[in-house]
C-alpha positions in Angstrom: -46.4 -35.8 -70.3 -43.7 -38.3 -71.3 -41.0 -36.3 -69.5 -42.2 -35.6 -66.2 -44.0 -37.9 -63.1 -47.3 -38.8 -64.9 -44.7 -41.2 -67.3 -44.5 -43.4 -63.6 -48.5 -43.8 -63.9 -49.1 -44.5 -67.2 -46.3 -47.1 -67.5 -48.8 -48.7 -64.8 -52.2 -47.9 -66.7 -52.6 -52.1 -66.8 -52.6 -52.0 -63.3 -55.9 -50.2 -63.3 -57.5 -50.5 -67.5 -58.3 -53.7 -69.1 -58.2 -53.6 -72.6 -61.6 -52.9 -74.4 -62.7 -56.5 -75.9 -64.8 -54.6 -79.3 -63.6 -51.8 -81.1 -65.0 -48.6 -79.1 -63.6 -45.7 -81.5 -64.6 -45.4 -85.3 -63.6 -43.3 -88.5 -65.6 -42.5 -91.3 -65.6 -39.6 -94.0 -68.0 -36.8 -93.6 -69.4 -34.7 -96.7 -68.2 -30.9 -96.0 -71.0 -29.1 -93.7 -72.5 -32.1 -92.8 -72.6 -32.4 -88.6 -72.5 -36.1 -87.3 -74.4 -37.2 -84.7 -73.8 -39.2 -81.8 -76.5 -42.3 -83.0 -74.3 -42.0 -86.7 -71.6 -42.4 -84.8 -72.8 -45.3 -82.3 -74.2 -46.9 -85.9 -70.9 -46.4 -87.3 -68.8 -48.4 -84.6 -72.0 -51.3 -84.6 -71.3 -51.4 -88.2 -67.3 -51.7 -87.8 -68.1 -54.3 -84.8 -70.0 -56.8 -87.1 -68.5 -56.4 -89.9 -65.2 -54.9 -89.5 -63.2 -52.0 -91.4 -64.7 -50.8 -94.4 -65.2 -47.9 -96.8 -68.4 -47.2 -94.1 -66.7 -47.7 -91.4 -62.9 -47.8 -90.0 -59.7 -47.6 -87.4 -56.6 -45.7 -88.0 -54.8 -49.1 -88.0 -57.1 -50.1 -91.1 -57.6 -46.6 -92.6 -59.7 -45.7 -95.8 -58.7 -43.2 -98.2 -61.3 -40.6 -99.5 -61.7 -41.6 -103.4 -65.2 -43.2 -102.8 -65.7 -41.0 -99.5 -69.2 -38.7 -99.9 -68.6 -35.1 -101.7 
C-alpha cells in the first residue's frame, strides 16, 4: 500500500478528511470468554471522552497494563 499508487492518495487524505474533535476509539481489558457489546464499547468511549484515560478505558497512546484487569 505504501509502495504503490495508493501512497499519493494517502498523502492527500487531509484534503478530504478532518481530524476528529473527540476520541473515536477506545480499548479496555476484557475477561476471557466475554464478548463485549456495542453498547459496552460506546459506554467505554463516553467514559474515556469524559474522564480521560484510565484503567477502565484507554488508547494506544495512553496504554494501561492488565495488572488490575478483570480475570
